[in-house]
ZAMARGU-4260 file (C-alpha; in steps of 0.2 Angstrom, whole numbers, plus 5000, padded with zeros to 4 digits):
<rodrens>
0) 5299/5374/5377 | 5285/5366/5386 | 5290/5355/5398 | 5284/5337/5405 | 5284/5335/5424
5) 5282/5313/5428 | 5276/5309/5445 | 5275/5290/5448 | 5272/5281/5463 | 5279/5264/5466
10) 5266/5251/5469 | 5273/5242/5484 | 5266/5230/5490 | 5257/5235/5508 | 5260/5252/5505
15) 5243/5263/5507 | 5235/5275/5494 | 5218/5285/5496 | 5215/5284/5476 | 5200/5294/5477
20) 5206/5305/5489 | 5222/5307/5476 | 5209/5311/5463 | 5200/5323/5473 | 5209/5331/5485
25) 5229/5332/5480 | 5225/5333/5460 | 5213/5347/5465 | 5226/5357/5476 | 5239/5354/5465
30) 5226/5363/5449 | 5222/5378/5461 | 5239/5382/5470 | 5247/5382/5452 | 5234/5391/5445
35) 5236/5394/5423 | 5256/5392/5425 | 5249/5370/5426 | 5246/5371/5405 | 5238/5353/5409
40) 5238/5335/5420 | 5230/5320/5420 | 5237/5304/5432 | 5237/5287/5424 | 5234/5271/5435
45) 5243/5258/5431 | 5236/5239/5429 | 5251/5228/5422 | 5265/5226/5410 | 5266/5215/5394
50) 5270/5198/5407 | 5252/5198/5413 | 5261/5189/5429 | 5266/5205/5434 | 5261/5219/5442
55) 5260/5238/5436 | 5279/5245/5442 | 5270/5262/5447 | 5251/5261/5453 | 5248/5278/5450
60) 5258/5293/5439 | 5252/5310/5437 | 5258/5319/5420 | 5258/5339/5424 | 5264/5353/5408
65) 5270/5368/5410 | 5277/5381/5398 | 5295/5380/5408 | 5306/5371/5420 | 5309/5390/5427
70) 5289/5391/5429 | 5287/5374/5437 | 5302/5382/5449 | 5293/5399/5451 | 5278/5386/5455
75) 5285/5376/5468 | 5294/5388/5475 | 5276/5397/5483 | 5266/5383/5485 | 5279/5368/5488
80) 5273/5367/5505 | 5256/5364/5502 | 5255/5350/5487 | 5269/5341/5496 | 5263/5341/5515
85) 5248/5333/5507 | 5255/5317/5502 | 5252/5309/5518 | 5236/5312/5514 | 5234/5299/5504
90) 5251/5289/5501 | 5265/5282/5513 | 5276/5281/5495 | 5288/5290/5491 | 5287/5296/5471
95) 5300/5298/5460 | 5298/5313/5451 | 5307/5317/5433 | 5306/5335/5425 | 5308/5330/5403
100) 5309/5343/5389 | 5295/5342/5374 | 5300/5336/5361 | 5284/5334/5348
</rodrens>
């Protein structure tokens, strides 16, 4: 069954996040290194919450889909150094990652 990997970058006051680098260079790197194992990838930008006075808890969320957790783990075993090593080029925030099973 397909899985979704959600990579969430907290909206930490004073943090660094280079959106142009992330959307251009980093997402391109992820696509190239994961190749056809990556079924889809998109990024969504946090813009708020139901309370207009409360900022979004995450500044950006990446949503990546793979056929299975096994395929994800194989890709990460091969490419984690390149992908993870690129993170300091666009942010100083530690991401929150969740792997989810697609139900419908």
